[in-house]
C-alpha positions as CSV (number, residue, x, y, z in Angstrom):
1,M,11.4,-138.3,-151.1
2,P,9.5,-138.7,-154.3
3,N,7.4,-141.8,-155.3
4,F,8.6,-143.8,-158.3
5,L,7.0,-145.5,-161.2
6,D,9.0,-148.1,-163.1
7,R,9.0,-147.6,-166.9
8,P,10.6,-149.7,-169.6
9,D,13.6,-147.3,-169.8
10,G,13.9,-146.0,-166.3
11,R,12.1,-144.9,-163.1
12,L,9.7,-141.9,-163.1
13,A,9.8,-139.7,-160.0
14,Y,6.6,-138.1,-158.9
15,D,4.9,-136.3,-156.0
16,I,1.3,-135.9,-155.0
17,N,0.1,-132.9,-152.9
18,G,-3.4,-131.9,-151.7
19,S,-6.7,-133.5,-152.2
20,G,-9.6,-133.1,-154.6
21,P,-9.9,-133.6,-158.4
22,P,-6.7,-134.7,-160.0
23,L,-4.5,-132.0,-161.6
24,L,-1.4,-133.0,-163.5
25,L,1.3,-130.4,-163.8
26,V,3.7,-131.1,-166.7
27,T,6.8,-128.9,-166.8
28,G,8.7,-127.5,-169.7
29,L,12.1,-128.2,-171.3
30,G,14.0,-128.1,-168.0
31,G,11.9,-131.2,-167.0
32,S,12.0,-130.7,-163.2
33,R,8.9,-131.1,-161.0
34,R,10.4,-128.4,-158.8
35,Y,9.6,-125.8,-161.4
36,W,6.1,-125.8,-159.9
37,A,7.1,-125.4,-156.3
38,N,5.8,-121.9,-155.8
39,V,2.3,-122.6,-157.1
40,V,1.7,-126.1,-155.8
41,P,0.5,-125.0,-152.3
42,A,-2.3,-122.8,-153.7
43,L,-3.4,-125.5,-156.2
44,A,-3.2,-128.2,-153.6
45,R,-5.9,-126.5,-151.6
46,E,-8.4,-127.5,-154.2
47,F,-6.8,-130.3,-156.2
48,S,-4.7,-133.5,-155.9
49,V,-1.7,-132.0,-157.6
50,I,0.6,-134.5,-159.3
51,T,4.1,-133.4,-160.5
52,H,6.9,-135.5,-162.0
53,D,10.4,-135.2,-163.4
54,H,10.7,-136.0,-167.1
55,M,12.7,-139.1,-167.8
56,G,16.4,-138.5,-167.5
57,I,15.8,-135.3,-165.5
58,G,16.2,-134.8,-161.7
59,D,15.2,-137.9,-159.8
60,S,13.8,-139.7,-162.9
61,Q,16.8,-141.7,-163.9
62,G,16.8,-143.9,-167.0
63,T,18.3,-145.0,-170.3
64,R,16.0,-143.2,-172.7
65,I,17.6,-142.7,-176.1
66,A,14.6,-141.7,-178.2
67,H,13.6,-138.4,-176.7
68,T,10.3,-137.4,-178.2
69,V,7.3,-135.4,-176.9
70,E,5.2,-138.5,-177.6
71,A,7.4,-140.5,-175.2
72,L,6.8,-137.8,-172.5
73,A,3.1,-138.1,-173.1
74,D,3.3,-141.9,-172.8
75,D,4.9,-141.4,-169.4
76,V,2.0,-139.2,-168.3
77,V,-0.6,-141.8,-169.4
78,A,1.4,-144.5,-167.6
79,L,1.4,-142.4,-164.4
80,M,-2.3,-141.9,-164.6
81,D,-2.8,-145.7,-165.1
82,H,-0.5,-146.3,-162.1
83,L,-2.5,-144.0,-159.9
84,G,-5.8,-145.4,-161.1
85,L,-6.9,-142.1,-162.7
86,P,-9.3,-142.6,-165.6
87,Q,-9.4,-138.8,-166.1
88,A,-7.5,-135.7,-164.9
89,N,-7.1,-132.1,-165.5
90,L,-3.7,-131.1,-167.0
91,L,-1.7,-127.9,-166.8
92,G,1.3,-128.0,-169.2
93,H,4.0,-125.3,-169.5
94,S,5.9,-125.0,-172.7
95,T,7.1,-128.5,-173.5
96,G,4.4,-129.6,-171.1
97,A,1.9,-127.8,-173.3
98,A,3.0,-129.9,-176.2
99,V,2.5,-133.0,-174.0
100,G,-1.0,-131.7,-173.2
101,Q,-1.9,-131.4,-176.9
102,I,-0.8,-135.0,-177.5
103,L,-3.0,-136.3,-174.7
104,A,-6.0,-134.3,-175.9
105,Q,-5.6,-135.6,-179.4
106,D,-4.5,-139.2,-178.9
107,H,-6.2,-139.9,-175.5
108,P,-9.1,-137.5,-175.4
109,Q,-11.1,-139.6,-172.9
110,R,-8.3,-139.1,-170.3
111,L,-8.7,-135.3,-170.0
112,L,-11.1,-133.2,-168.0
113,K,-9.8,-129.7,-168.7
114,L,-6.6,-128.6,-170.4
115,V,-4.4,-125.5,-169.7
116,L,-1.7,-124.8,-172.2
117,S,0.8,-122.2,-170.8
118,A,3.5,-120.6,-173.1
119,G,2.9,-123.3,-175.7
120,W,3.0,-123.7,-179.4
121,A,1.3,-125.9,-182.1
122,G,4.4,-126.1,-184.2
123,P,7.7,-124.3,-184.7
124,D,8.2,-121.2,-186.8
125,P,11.4,-119.4,-187.9
126,Y,11.7,-117.4,-184.7
127,F,11.2,-120.5,-182.5
128,E,13.8,-122.5,-184.5
129,L,16.3,-119.6,-184.3
130,C,16.0,-119.4,-180.5
131,F,16.6,-123.1,-180.0
132,A,19.4,-123.3,-182.6
133,A,21.1,-120.5,-180.5
134,R,20.5,-122.4,-177.3
135,K,21.8,-125.7,-178.7
136,S,24.9,-124.0,-180.1
137,L,25.7,-122.4,-176.7
138,L,25.2,-125.8,-175.1
139,Q,27.5,-127.6,-177.4
140,G,30.1,-124.9,-177.7
141,S,30.3,-123.7,-174.1
142,G,28.9,-126.5,-172.0
143,T,26.0,-127.2,-169.6
144,A,26.7,-124.5,-167.0
145,A,26.8,-121.7,-169.7
146,Y,23.6,-123.2,-171.2
147,Q,21.8,-123.2,-167.9
148,R,22.9,-119.6,-167.0
149,S,21.8,-118.3,-170.4
150,S,18.4,-119.8,-169.9
151,A,17.5,-116.9,-167.6
152,I,17.5,-114.6,-170.6
153,F,14.8,-116.7,-172.3
154,L,12.7,-117.5,-169.2
155,Y,12.5,-114.2,-167.2
156,P,11.7,-110.6,-167.9
157,P,14.7,-108.3,-167.8
158,S,13.3,-106.2,-164.9
159,W,12.8,-109.4,-162.9
160,I,16.3,-110.6,-163.5
161,S,17.7,-107.2,-162.3
162,A,15.3,-106.8,-159.3
163,D,15.6,-110.3,-158.0
164,A,19.2,-111.2,-158.7
165,A,19.8,-113.1,-155.5
166,R,16.8,-115.4,-156.1
167,L,17.9,-115.9,-159.7
168,E,21.4,-116.9,-158.6
169,A,19.9,-119.5,-156.3
170,L,17.7,-120.9,-159.1
171,L,20.6,-121.0,-161.5
172,A,22.8,-122.8,-158.9
173,G,20.1,-125.5,-158.7
174,F,19.8,-125.8,-162.4
175,I,23.5,-126.3,-162.8
176,A,23.8,-128.7,-159.9
177,S,21.1,-131.0,-161.3
178,T,21.7,-130.6,-165.0
179,S,21.6,-133.5,-167.3
180,P,24.5,-134.4,-169.7
181,A,24.8,-132.2,-172.8
182,D,23.8,-135.0,-175.1
183,V,20.5,-135.4,-173.3
184,L,19.8,-131.7,-173.3
185,A,20.6,-131.4,-177.0
186,A,18.3,-134.3,-177.8
187,R,15.5,-132.6,-175.8
188,I,16.0,-129.4,-177.8
189,D,15.7,-131.5,-181.1
190,M,12.6,-133.1,-179.6
191,I,10.7,-129.9,-179.2
192,V,11.8,-128.3,-182.5
193,A,10.4,-131.5,-184.2
194,F,7.1,-131.2,-182.5
195,D,4.4,-130.0,-184.9
196,R,0.7,-130.7,-184.5
197,R,-0.8,-127.7,-186.2
198,S,-2.9,-129.8,-188.4
199,R,-4.5,-131.6,-185.4
200,R,-5.5,-128.6,-183.3
201,K,-9.2,-129.0,-184.2
202,E,-9.2,-132.5,-182.7
203,I,-8.9,-131.1,-179.2
204,A,-12.3,-131.4,-177.6
205,A,-11.4,-130.9,-173.9
206,P,-12.3,-127.4,-172.5
207,T,-9.0,-125.5,-173.1
208,L,-7.3,-122.4,-171.7
209,V,-4.3,-121.0,-173.5
210,I,-2.3,-118.6,-171.4
211,C,0.8,-116.6,-172.3
212,A,2.5,-113.4,-171.1
213,A,2.8,-110.5,-173.5
214,D,6.6,-110.3,-173.0
215,D,7.3,-114.0,-173.5
216,Q,10.5,-114.0,-175.6
217,L,10.9,-117.8,-176.1
218,T,7.4,-118.8,-177.1
219,P,5.9,-115.4,-178.0
220,M,2.2,-114.5,-177.9
221,H,1.7,-115.0,-181.6
222,L,2.4,-118.8,-181.0
223,S,-0.3,-118.9,-178.3
224,E,-2.7,-117.0,-180.5
225,E,-2.1,-119.5,-183.4
226,L,-2.6,-122.4,-181.0
227,A,-5.8,-121.0,-179.5
228,D,-7.2,-120.1,-182.9
229,G,-7.1,-123.7,-184.0
230,I,-8.7,-125.3,-180.9
231,P,-12.5,-125.3,-180.9
232,R,-13.8,-123.0,-178.2
233,A,-10.4,-122.4,-176.6
234,R,-10.1,-119.4,-174.3
235,L,-7.0,-117.3,-174.6
236,V,-5.7,-115.3,-171.6
237,R,-2.9,-112.7,-172.2
238,L,-1.0,-111.8,-169.1
239,A,0.4,-108.3,-169.2
240,W,3.9,-109.3,-167.9
241,G,5.8,-112.4,-166.7
242,G,8.0,-113.6,-169.5
243,H,8.2,-117.3,-170.4
244,A,8.1,-118.4,-166.7
245,S,5.0,-116.3,-165.7
246,S,3.9,-118.9,-163.1
247,Q,7.1,-118.0,-161.2
248,T,7.4,-114.2,-162.0
249,A,3.7,-113.3,-161.9
250,P,2.2,-116.2,-159.8
251,E,-0.9,-114.3,-158.6
252,D,-2.0,-113.3,-162.1
253,F,-1.2,-116.8,-163.4
254,L,-3.1,-118.6,-160.6
255,N,-6.1,-116.3,-160.8
256,A,-6.5,-117.2,-164.5
257,V,-5.9,-120.9,-164.1
258,L,-8.1,-121.4,-161.1
259,E,-11.0,-119.4,-162.6
260,F,-10.9,-121.7,-165.6
261,L,-10.5,-124.9,-163.6
262,R,-13.3,-124.0,-161.1
263,T,-16.0,-123.4,-163.8
């Protein structure tokens, strides 16, 4: 069972695994802390790993209406305060990378090191087209079709074909735990509205930007743009893995992340 933190608009569900320096893992648009399940054991050997469900997702039940990336960042700060953590490392994936940027810019004293995986500094026409298509599918065909189609955006084609049984199990979990369509649509609007290009230079925490070369949802050029604007940021290009490289290429992903966090 998860732990819970009461927030003004709900209860935030979170888990802690391992011991050592604190490491927050902030997931992407899906919002489930279970996204990290395959990498938590390795990270927990060296860090106190803290994962949580976004508000309105999974075990974090609430009444949030104003879905913004800033609200997600406020939840992370509140969780740090609740746990008595003046500072922590943060690994954010996709939407979680947007959350990481906000913390680094608005709460710089709270971060030790920052890892931005499959992130972006602001939308571009390709990004907007992808999420307009996903929102249209959600509103036209429903949540199950939306969740099933997410595989095309998250995983490399060869991985989908080679590991179809695992994919079906993942999709069944996504569908069983999905949020209402209006919440999912609001979360899509939330990330399309996120744009902090002009504030990249404010990020002072040591930063690793990591992306797979075949990421079709937040392509490499978005990570290159993000890294170019952050002083002294390091960019790691994974050869393969799609948008969810921590799941599809976990060894390569963990090697890069741990090397950065250890030094």
